[in-house]
BATI-559932 format. One record per residue (C-alpha): residue in three letters; residue number from 1; x, y, z. Coordinates in Angstrom, 2 decimals, padded with zeros to 5 digits, always signed. Each point is the difference from the previous one (the first is absolute). Example, Ala and Ser with C-alpha at 12.3 -4.5 7.8 and 13.67 -1.06 7.14 Angstrom:
<recs>
- ALA, 1, +012.30, -004.50, +007.80
- SER, 2, +001.37, +003.44, -000.66
</recs>
This chain:
<recs>
- MET, 1, -019.43, -009.15, +011.58
- ASN, 2, +003.48, -001.16, -001.50
- LYS, 3, +003.40, +001.80, +001.01
- PHE, 4, +002.24, +001.18, -002.66
- TYR, 5, +003.47, +001.50, +000.75
- ILE, 6, +002.13, +001.35, -002.82
- THR, 7, +003.38, +001.75, +000.18
- THR, 8, +002.36, +001.96, -002.35
- ALA, 9, +003.74, -000.34, +000.58
- ILE, 10, +000.66, +003.35, +001.99
- ASP, 11, +002.27, +002.47, -001.91
- TYR, 12, +003.72, +000.77, +000.86
- THR, 13, +000.47, +003.65, +001.12
- ASN, 14, +003.32, +000.89, -001.62
- ASP, 15, -002.32, +002.11, -002.76
- VAL, 16, -003.55, +000.69, -000.63
- VAL, 17, -002.34, -002.88, -002.15
- HIS, 18, +000.14, -000.14, -003.85
- ILE, 19, -002.38, -001.46, -001.93
- GLY, 20, +002.09, -003.35, +000.07
- HIS, 21, -001.34, -000.36, +003.63
- ALA, 22, -003.48, +000.63, -001.27
- TYR, 23, -001.73, -002.91, -001.73
- GLN, 24, +000.25, -002.24, +003.30
- LYS, 25, -001.74, +002.61, +002.23
- ILE, 26, -003.04, +000.60, -003.19
- LEU, 27, +000.15, -004.10, -000.07
- ALA, 28, -000.55, -000.19, +003.87
- ASP, 29, -002.38, +002.76, -000.04
- THR, 30, -002.23, -001.63, -002.29
- LEU, 31, +000.20, -002.93, +001.61
- ALA, 32, -000.91, +001.60, +003.39
- ARG, 33, -002.97, +001.85, -001.89
- TYR, 34, -001.14, -003.34, -001.23
- HIS, 35, -000.28, -001.88, +002.90
- ARG, 36, -001.54, +003.46, +002.09
- LEU, 37, -002.88, -000.12, -002.85
- ILE, 38, -000.75, -003.92, +000.36
- GLY, 39, -000.10, +000.58, +003.93
- ASP, 40, +003.04, -001.34, +001.43
- LYS, 41, +001.99, +001.50, +002.81
- THR, 42, +002.68, +002.08, -002.04
- ASN, 43, +003.25, +000.88, +001.70
- PHE, 44, +002.61, +001.61, -002.43
- LEU, 45, +003.64, +000.99, +001.09
- THR, 46, +002.10, +001.86, -001.70
- GLY, 47, +003.18, +002.02, +001.55
- THR, 48, +003.84, +001.24, +000.05
- ASP, 49, +002.96, -002.18, +000.62
- GLU, 50, +001.97, +002.71, +002.14
- HIS, 51, +003.17, -001.56, +001.47
- GLY, 52, +003.25, -000.95, -001.45
- GLN, 53, +003.55, +001.22, -001.37
- LYS, 54, -001.69, +001.40, -003.42
- VAL, 55, -002.36, +002.31, +002.29
- GLU, 56, +002.70, +000.82, +002.18
- LYS, 57, +002.52, +001.18, -002.64
- SER, 58, -002.86, +001.87, -001.98
- ALA, 59, -000.74, +001.88, +003.02
- LYS, 60, +003.71, +000.96, +000.49
- GLU, 61, +000.44, +000.82, -003.22
- LYS, 62, -002.98, +002.54, +000.01
- GLY, 63, +001.10, +001.23, +003.49
- VAL, 64, -003.04, -001.22, +002.22
- PRO, 65, -000.55, -001.89, +002.76
- PRO, 66, -001.41, -003.71, -001.28
- GLN, 67, -003.15, +000.41, +001.62
- GLU, 68, -000.79, +003.79, -001.67
- PHE, 69, +001.36, -002.03, -003.33
- VAL, 70, -002.70, -002.68, +000.25
- ASP, 71, -002.73, +002.17, +001.25
- GLU, 72, +000.28, +001.95, -003.47
- ILE, 73, +000.39, -002.83, -002.04
- ALA, 74, -003.34, -002.11, +001.64
- ASN, 75, -001.96, +003.34, -000.52
- ALA, 76, +000.67, +000.22, -003.63
- ASP, 77, -000.58, -003.58, -000.58
- LYS, 78, -003.41, +000.32, +001.82
- LYS, 79, -001.04, +002.55, -002.16
- GLU, 80, +001.43, -002.23, -003.24
- TRP, 81, -002.49, -002.51, +000.88
- ASP, 82, -002.84, +002.54, +000.86
- SER, 83, +000.36, +000.98, -003.68
- LEU, 84, -000.96, -003.24, -000.96
- ASN, 85, -002.78, -000.58, +002.53
- ILE, 86, +001.61, -002.61, +001.74
- SER, 87, -002.42, -001.30, +002.99
- TYR, 88, +002.67, -001.15, +002.31
- ASP, 89, -001.34, -000.65, +003.70
- ARG, 90, +003.02, +001.07, +001.55
- PHE, 91, +003.40, +001.44, -001.50
- ILE, 92, +002.76, -002.06, +002.45
- ARG, 93, +003.08, +001.67, +000.69
- THR, 94, +002.77, -001.94, +001.33
- THR, 95, +001.12, +002.65, +001.96
- ASP, 96, -003.44, +000.01, +001.82
- LYS, 97, +000.44, -001.06, +003.93
- ASP, 98, -002.67, -002.87, +000.05
- HIS, 99, +002.09, -001.63, -003.26
- VAL, 100, +003.31, +000.83, +001.93
- LYS, 101, -001.33, -002.10, +003.02
- PHE, 102, -001.41, -002.71, -001.69
- SER, 103, +002.97, -000.74, -002.22
- GLN, 104, +001.99, -000.47, +002.88
- GLU, 105, -002.59, -001.85, +001.75
- PHE, 106, +000.46, -002.27, -003.05
- TYR, 107, +003.76, -000.26, -000.22
- LEU, 108, +000.09, -001.41, +003.87
- LYS, 109, -002.79, -002.57, -001.18
- ALA, 110, +002.36, -001.24, -002.73
- LYS, 111, +003.07, -000.38, +002.41
- ALA, 112, -002.08, -001.25, +002.41
- ALA, 113, -000.92, -002.68, -002.58
- GLY, 114, +004.19, -000.67, -000.53
- ASP, 115, -000.18, +001.35, -003.25
- ILE, 116, +002.23, +003.76, +000.79
- TYR, 117, +003.97, -000.26, +000.97
- LEU, 118, +002.58, +001.86, -000.20
- SER, 119, +002.86, -000.65, -002.96
- LYS, 120, +002.11, +001.99, -002.49
- TYR, 121, -000.93, +000.50, -003.22
- GLU, 122, +002.60, +000.34, -003.11
- GLY, 123, -001.50, +000.30, -003.26
- LEU, 124, -001.62, +002.13, -002.72
- TYR, 125, -002.78, +002.77, +000.40
- CYS, 126, -002.04, +002.15, -002.29
- GLU, 127, -000.33, +003.45, +001.73
- GLY, 128, -003.00, +000.84, -002.32
- CYS, 129, -001.79, -003.24, +001.05
- GLU, 130, +001.13, -000.13, +003.49
- ALA, 131, +000.25, -003.64, -000.60
- TYR, 132, +002.74, -002.49, +000.04
- TYR, 133, +001.16, -002.09, -003.10
- ASP, 134, +001.85, -003.09, -000.80
- GLU, 135, +002.30, +000.05, -002.86
- PRO, 136, -002.23, -001.72, -002.57
- ASP, 137, -002.82, +002.50, +000.63
- LEU, 138, +001.74, +002.64, -001.64
- ILE, 139, +000.17, +000.87, -003.69
- ASN, 140, +003.43, +001.25, -001.14
- GLY, 141, +001.01, +000.21, +003.57
- ARG, 142, -003.02, +002.50, +000.67
- CYS, 143, -003.20, -000.06, +001.70
- PRO, 144, -002.94, -001.18, -002.64
- PHE, 145, -002.25, +002.97, +001.20
- HIS, 146, +002.63, +002.44, +000.55
- PRO, 147, +002.84, -000.46, -002.82
- HIS, 148, +001.05, +003.40, +000.69
- LYS, 149, +001.12, -000.32, +003.20
- GLU, 150, +003.21, -001.43, +001.28
- ILE, 151, -000.10, -002.98, +002.27
- LEU, 152, +001.48, +000.27, +003.26
- HIS, 153, +001.79, -002.72, +001.90
- LEU, 154, -000.72, -000.18, +003.55
- THR, 155, +001.62, -001.25, +003.18
- GLU, 156, -002.44, +000.85, +002.88
- GLU, 157, -001.01, -002.13, +003.19
- ASN, 158, -003.67, -000.02, -000.10
- TYR, 159, -003.03, -001.89, +001.41
- PHE, 160, -001.13, -003.16, -002.93
- PHE, 161, -003.36, -001.61, -000.22
- ARG, 162, -000.16, -003.74, -000.43
- LEU, 163, -001.47, -000.05, -003.43
- SER, 164, +001.74, -002.83, -001.00
- LYS, 165, -001.82, -001.87, +002.61
- TYR, 166, -003.39, +000.17, -001.95
- GLN, 167, +000.97, -001.05, -003.34
- ASN, 168, -001.72, -003.45, +000.05
- TRP, 169, -003.08, +001.74, +001.79
- LEU, 170, +000.07, +002.73, -002.59
- GLU, 171, +000.23, -002.15, -003.16
- LYS, 172, -002.92, -002.48, +001.63
- TYR, 173, -002.08, +002.97, +000.66
- ILE, 174, +000.11, +001.35, -003.45
- LEU, 175, -000.38, -002.90, -002.20
- ASP, 176, -003.17, -000.94, +002.41
- HIS, 177, -001.24, +003.69, -000.38
- PRO, 178, +000.15, +001.30, -003.61
- GLU, 179, -002.15, +002.84, +000.68
- PHE, 180, +002.84, +001.37, +002.33
- VAL, 181, +002.13, +001.67, -002.70
- TRP, 182, -002.19, +001.06, -003.13
- PRO, 183, +000.85, -000.07, -002.76
- GLU, 184, +001.46, -003.53, -000.69
- LYS, 185, +003.25, +001.38, -001.78
- HIS, 186, +000.67, +002.10, +003.10
- ARG, 187, -000.57, -003.18, +002.22
- ASN, 188, +002.30, -001.81, -002.05
- GLU, 189, +002.38, +002.58, +000.52
- VAL, 190, -000.02, -000.25, +003.62
- LEU, 191, -000.05, -003.69, +000.16
- GLY, 192, +003.15, -000.03, -002.03
- PHE, 193, +001.69, +002.42, +002.44
- ILE, 194, -000.98, -002.28, +002.93
- ARG, 195, +001.18, -003.23, -001.61
- ALA, 196, +003.44, +002.06, -000.80
- GLY, 197, +000.32, -000.24, +003.74
- LEU, 198, -001.08, +002.68, +002.78
- LYS, 199, +002.72, +001.82, +002.10
- ASP, 200, -000.30, +001.56, +003.09
- PHE, 201, -000.64, +004.26, -000.55
- SER, 202, +000.91, +002.86, +002.33
- VAL, 203, -002.82, +001.48, +001.99
- SER, 204, +002.36, +002.80, +001.34
- ARG, 205, +002.55, +002.37, -000.51
- ASN, 206, +002.51, +001.80, +002.07
- LYS, 207, -000.78, +003.13, +001.58
- ASP, 208, +003.13, +001.43, -001.40
- LYS, 209, -000.69, -000.77, -003.62
- VAL, 210, -003.94, +000.86, +000.01
- ALA, 211, -001.40, +002.00, +002.84
- TRP, 212, -003.21, +000.64, -001.75
- GLY, 213, -001.98, -003.15, +001.03
- ILE, 214, -002.14, -001.79, +002.85
- PRO, 215, +002.28, -000.30, +002.87
- VAL, 216, +000.49, -004.30, +000.90
- PRO, 217, -001.81, -000.42, +002.98
- ASP, 218, +002.65, -001.85, +001.98
- ASP, 219, +002.94, +001.91, -001.90
- PRO, 220, +000.36, +003.62, -000.15
- HIS, 221, +002.83, -000.48, -002.24
- GLN, 222, -001.66, -001.32, -002.60
- THR, 223, -003.03, +001.29, -002.04
- VAL, 224, -002.56, -002.04, -001.93
- TYR, 225, +000.81, -000.72, -003.46
- VAL, 226, -002.76, +002.23, -002.22
- TRP, 227, -001.08, -003.24, -001.88
- PHE, 228, -000.66, -002.03, +002.99
- ASP, 229, -001.87, +003.13, +001.65
- ALA, 230, -002.34, +001.11, -002.96
- LEU, 231, -001.12, -003.61, -000.71
- ILE, 232, -001.97, -000.03, +003.43
- ASN, 233, -001.71, +003.75, -001.03
- TYR, 234, -002.74, -002.58, -001.47
- LEU, 235, -000.29, -001.66, +003.42
- THR, 236, +000.13, +003.00, +002.07
- PHE, 237, -003.32, +001.08, -001.46
- GLY, 238, -001.58, -003.47, -000.44
- ALA, 239, +000.71, -001.19, +003.29
- GLY, 240, -001.31, +003.75, +001.41
- GLU, 241, -003.75, +000.11, -002.15
- LYS, 242, +000.10, -004.32, +000.95
- CYS, 243, -000.18, -000.51, -004.13
- TRP, 244, +003.20, -002.03, -000.23
- PRO, 245, +000.78, -002.14, -001.86
- ALA, 246, +000.14, +002.10, -003.32
- THR, 247, -001.88, -001.14, -003.04
- VAL, 248, +002.12, +001.13, -002.35
- HIS, 249, +003.44, +001.92, +000.02
- VAL, 250, +000.52, +002.10, -003.19
- LEU, 251, +003.97, +000.66, -001.06
- GLY, 252, +001.92, +000.13, -003.10
- LYS, 253, +002.54, -002.73, -000.97
- ASP, 254, +003.03, +001.51, +001.52
- ASN, 255, -001.64, -000.63, +003.55
- GLN, 256, -001.31, -003.03, -000.73
- ARG, 257, +003.00, -002.18, +001.97
- PHE, 258, -000.25, +002.13, +003.19
- HIS, 259, -004.34, -000.25, +000.09
- ALA, 260, -000.04, -003.99, -001.33
- ILE, 261, +003.31, -001.22, +001.68
- TYR, 262, +001.31, +002.35, +003.05
- TRP, 263, -003.52, +000.71, +001.51
- PRO, 264, -001.98, -003.23, +000.00
- ALA, 265, +003.12, -001.43, +001.78
- MET, 266, +000.03, +003.27, +002.21
- LEU, 267, -003.44, -000.73, +000.38
- LYS, 268, +000.18, -003.63, +001.18
- SER, 269, +003.07, +000.67, +002.13
- ALA, 270, -002.05, +002.47, +001.92
- GLY, 271, -003.21, -002.27, +000.21
- TYR, 272, -002.43, +002.04, -002.38
- GLU, 273, -002.06, -001.15, -002.42
- LEU, 274, +001.21, +000.56, -003.86
- PRO, 275, -001.85, +002.19, -002.60
- LYS, 276, -001.99, -001.51, -002.47
- THR, 277, +001.72, +001.14, -003.21
- ILE, 278, +002.54, +002.28, -001.02
- LEU, 279, -001.22, +001.50, -003.34
- VAL, 280, +003.06, +000.97, -002.02
- HIS, 281, +000.41, +002.25, -002.92
- ASP, 282, +002.35, +000.94, -002.86
- PHE, 283, +002.01, +003.06, -000.84
- ILE, 284, -001.03, +003.36, -001.91
- SER, 285, +002.85, +001.39, -002.23
- LEU, 286, -000.54, +004.02, -001.24
- ASN, 287, +000.97, +000.06, -003.75
- GLY, 288, +001.65, -003.07, -000.19
- GLN, 289, +002.04, +000.96, +003.18
- LYS, 290, +000.02, -000.78, +003.85
- ILE, 291, -001.58, +002.57, +001.70
- SER, 292, +002.99, +001.66, +001.92
- LYS, 293, +000.66, +003.17, +002.02
- SER, 294, +003.65, -000.28, -001.17
- LEU, 295, -001.47, -000.27, -003.77
- GLY, 296, -001.80, +002.70, +000.89
- ASN, 297, -003.72, -001.13, -001.59
- VAL, 298, -001.75, -000.30, +003.32
- ILE, 299, -003.69, +000.98, -000.40
- ARG, 300, -002.22, +000.64, +003.11
- PRO, 301, -003.34, -001.61, -000.20
- SER, 302, -001.46, +003.09, +000.58
- GLU, 303, +001.59, +001.48, -003.28
- LEU, 304, -001.80, -002.58, -001.88
- VAL, 305, -003.52, +000.71, +001.96
- THR, 306, +000.54, +003.72, -000.99
- LYS, 307, -000.25, -001.20, -003.76
- PHE, 308, -002.18, -002.88, -000.17
- GLY, 309, -001.96, +000.53, +003.08
- THR, 310, -000.09, -002.73, +002.82
- ASP, 311, -001.87, -002.72, -001.53
- GLY, 312, +001.43, +000.36, -003.28
- VAL, 313, +003.21, -000.89, +001.56
- ARG, 314, -001.51, -002.85, +002.32
- TYR, 315, -001.59, -001.29, -003.40
- PHE, 316, +003.10, -000.07, -001.95
- PHE, 317, +001.99, -001.58, +002.91
- LEU, 318, -002.76, -002.56, +001.07
- ARG, 319, -000.61, -001.25, -003.96
- TYR, 320, +003.61, -000.14, -001.25
- GLY, 321, +002.13, +000.12, +003.34
- PRO, 322, +003.10, -002.64, +000.63
- LEU, 323, -002.81, -002.52, +001.81
- THR, 324, +001.59, -003.08, -001.71
- GLY, 325, +003.24, +001.71, -001.89
- ASP, 326, +002.25, +002.95, -000.32
- VAL, 327, -001.64, +002.89, -002.06
- ASP, 328, +001.74, +003.10, -001.90
- ILE, 329, -002.54, +003.01, +000.34
- THR, 330, +000.14, +003.46, -001.52
- GLN, 331, -002.13, +002.79, +000.12
- ALA, 332, -001.02, -000.07, -003.59
- LYS, 333, -001.37, -003.73, +000.79
- ILE, 334, -001.98, +001.26, +002.89
- THR, 335, -001.26, +002.65, -002.25
- GLU, 336, -001.24, -002.58, -002.50
- VAL, 337, -001.93, -002.07, +002.43
- TYR, 338, -001.34, +002.95, +001.75
- ASN, 339, -001.47, +001.27, -003.22
- ALA, 340, -000.93, -003.34, -001.24
- ASP, 341, -001.33, -001.83, +002.79
- LEU, 342, -001.39, +002.85, +002.42
- ALA, 343, -000.77, +003.17, -002.06
- ASN, 344, -001.13, -001.90, -003.08
- GLY, 345, -001.11, -002.71, +002.09
- LEU, 346, -001.84, -000.04, +003.23
- GLY, 347, -000.11, +004.15, -000.11
- ASN, 348, -002.33, -000.18, -003.06
- LEU, 349, -002.06, -002.81, +000.77
- VAL, 350, -001.05, +001.96, +003.26
- ALA, 351, +000.03, +003.18, -002.00
- ARG, 352, -002.26, -001.35, -002.69
- ILE, 353, -002.63, -001.64, +002.01
- ALA, 354, -000.23, +003.28, +002.24
- LYS, 355, -000.56, +002.23, -002.88
- LEU, 356, -002.86, -002.65, -001.23
- ALA, 357, -001.34, -000.12, +003.29
- GLU, 358, +000.04, +003.70, +000.51
- LYS, 359, -001.87, +000.55, -003.07
- ILE, 360, -003.30, -001.67, +001.24
- ALA, 361, +001.06, +000.83, +004.18
- TYR, 362, +000.14, -003.63, +000.84
- ASN, 363, +000.00, -000.78, +003.46
- ALA, 364, +002.46, -002.81, +000.94
- GLY, 365, -001.41, -002.84, +002.33
- VAL, 366, +001.93, -001.79, +002.71
- THR, 367, +003.38, -001.69, -000.36
- ARG, 368, +000.99, -003.92, +000.34
- SER, 369, +002.56, -000.29, +002.58
- GLU, 370, +001.74, -003.22, -000.72
- VAL, 371, +003.27, -000.53, -001.83
- PHE, 372, +000.36, -001.83, -003.39
- PRO, 373, +000.81, -003.67, +000.56
- ASP, 374, +002.87, -000.03, -002.32
- LEU, 375, +001.26, +003.05, +001.81
- ASN, 376, +000.19, -002.16, +003.27
- VAL, 377, +001.76, -002.60, -001.60
- SER, 378, +002.41, +002.35, -001.76
- LEU, 379, +000.93, +001.55, +003.21
- ALA, 380, +000.07, -002.97, +002.24
- ASN, 381, +002.70, -001.08, -002.22
- PHE, 382, +001.76, +003.33, -000.19
- ARG, 383, -000.44, +000.66, -003.45
- LEU, 384, -001.16, +003.52, +000.31
- ASP, 385, +000.81, +000.76, -003.43
- GLN, 386, -002.46, -002.89, -001.19
- ALA, 387, -002.30, +001.70, +002.02
- LEU, 388, +000.53, +003.18, -001.89
- GLU, 389, +000.23, -002.02, -003.31
- PHE, 390, -004.01, -001.16, +000.78
- LEU, 391, -001.33, +003.27, +001.04
- TRP, 392, +001.66, +001.31, -003.28
- LYS, 393, -001.71, -002.67, -001.79
- LYS, 394, -003.18, +001.32, +001.35
- ILE, 395, +000.19, +003.29, -000.88
- ALA, 396, +000.76, -000.99, -003.35
- ASP, 397, -003.02, -002.10, -000.02
- LEU, 398, -002.15, +003.00, +001.43
- ASP, 399, +001.55, +002.34, -002.85
- ALA, 400, -001.12, -002.97, -002.86
- ASP, 401, -003.51, -000.04, +001.65
- ILE, 402, -000.09, +003.68, -000.56
- ASP, 403, +001.23, +000.10, -003.72
- LYS, 404, -002.66, -003.08, -000.94
- ALA, 405, -003.35, +001.56, +001.69
- GLU, 406, +001.10, +003.60, -001.09
- PRO, 407, -001.70, +001.75, +002.57
- TRP, 408, +000.14, +003.98, -000.97
- LYS, 409, -002.20, -001.47, -002.60
- LEU, 410, -002.77, -000.95, +002.11
- ASN, 411, -003.17, +001.46, +001.21
- ASP, 412, -000.26, +001.11, +004.23
- PRO, 413, -001.94, -003.23, +000.52
- ASP, 414, +002.21, -002.33, -001.44
- LEU, 415, +003.16, +001.99, +001.13
- HIS, 416, -001.36, -000.41, +003.61
- ASP, 417, -000.30, -003.86, -000.54
- PHE, 418, +003.76, -000.04, -001.36
- LEU, 419, +001.26, +001.85, +002.79
- ASP, 420, -001.89, -002.11, +002.39
- ARG, 421, +002.16, -002.80, -001.46
- ILE, 422, +003.49, +001.93, -000.16
- VAL, 423, -000.16, +001.92, +003.08
- PRO, 424, -000.28, -002.78, +002.83
- ASP, 425, +003.21, -001.10, -002.35
- ILE, 426, +002.01, +003.04, +000.76
- GLN, 427, -000.86, -000.06, +003.36
- PHE, 428, +001.05, -003.53, +000.75
- LEU, 429, +003.08, +000.44, -001.93
- ALA, 430, +000.94, +002.98, +002.24
- TYR, 431, -000.99, -001.82, +002.97
- ASN, 432, +003.07, -002.43, -001.29
- LEU, 433, +002.48, +002.57, -000.96
- GLN, 434, +000.16, +001.23, +003.76
- PRO, 435, +003.10, -001.80, +001.22
- PHE, 436, +001.42, +001.15, -003.17
- LEU, 437, -000.77, +003.08, -000.82
- PRO, 438, -001.40, +001.31, +003.24
- GLU, 439, -000.73, +003.88, -001.01
- THR, 440, -000.96, -000.84, -003.38
- ALA, 441, -002.96, -002.64, +001.38
- ALA, 442, -001.23, +002.50, +002.15
- LYS, 443, -000.34, +002.62, -002.61
- ILE, 444, -002.11, -002.92, -001.91
- GLN, 445, -001.95, -000.65, +003.14
- LYS, 446, -001.06, +003.58, +000.76
- GLN, 447, -000.29, +001.03, -003.70
- PHE, 448, -002.36, -003.14, -000.46
- SER, 449, -001.60, +000.69, +002.98
- GLY, 450, -003.62, +001.19, -000.36
- LYS, 451, -000.43, +002.41, -002.95
- ILE, 452, +002.60, -000.28, -002.16
- GLN, 453, +002.09, +002.99, -001.53
- SER, 454, +002.96, +000.46, -002.28
- ALA, 455, +003.25, +000.91, +001.74
- ALA, 456, +003.41, +000.91, -000.59
- SER, 457, +002.12, -002.71, -002.00
- LEU, 458, +001.03, -002.62, +002.87
- PHE, 459, +003.39, -000.20, -002.36
- PRO, 460, +000.71, +003.01, -002.12
- ARG, 461, +002.18, -001.13, -002.87
- ILE, 462, +003.95, +000.87, +000.21
- ILE, 463, +001.39, +001.06, -002.91
</recs>
């Protein structure tokens, strides 16, 4: 039995997640379900990033203690992921006791390796990213990911991590392991950043500046810097479940520098294996605008689910999401895809065959429990969009077979022969749909087990 350990980025708890966060969760969930389907021992981790300056500030603005504030956000986030049928094995929170303990132990291992030292920092800081920047990283003097926020000039004595020590090793590692960052364009971006020169980075904040954080284990006047703490969550779970190293980290391109540069150096320092692949996806915009609370265009995943259903939302993002490039979405586009591919496509195909089967009280046999070879290839290469394209080609082919055979004109014995040929194809299709559209696949499998009868439409048309 092979081991498969997949993670998503953990979401920051200054606010509840929105549809911009949904893609990576659906993508990771589909890969996790696929690996369970083929018999791999699978672990799937997601969760919340709960420390740092932004959370402390947001809790203060709301007039509640930080722990109470993050408890509320974490519970709301779980409900959003439940609406999308995200099958995580653990929802980790960076305030969890085992994570706090493990983070402190990790910090001390890096320090024992000679990679953490006290120094004074003076430079640029983005409160939105909770990250430090150099002048060339900025666009018109602003953070590229939070252009509406002022860049802060900080002067502070903190502990630093010797990232510069790992520059040559990291560049060679990425060149020798092309699978480490996917896709290639993001791998090249990471290499470019490394070649520009790596600088040591802060791994703590003064407690009088940021009190809401994990205490530095050997200095009570400092708290662990939120990014250093957050990255370790993957190892907290992985070490506890004995499933480390991770097979795939799934994250957005705004997080690639931390995951593809800081994280491997930290792991090397503390003596741990590196993850196999860091899968970086691009961004989603809505109606031509960045999704942002300040712009007032935030949509929660559950809001889309109310209109399009869980699998309707999953299908759209998996087929047309930002896997290899930025995408702009609109509810009109989702509606168009839903009606064309789901209502008129899969839903109509299943309804047509069920109605014909019901006409002669047809009994279905046992389905094949195997995955299309083409699907295995697509998913091994993380091309979930191509996997769905392949499955929808199968749907189109089955529709064409029906139109050519005109089974509604056949006598009962000939119709039975026709169903003997096409019903197993529907069952096989449903088996292969399980990782992508789990609720829909289960409905089809139930409907096409034993005596087949018509049922409510899988995807009622949306006007």
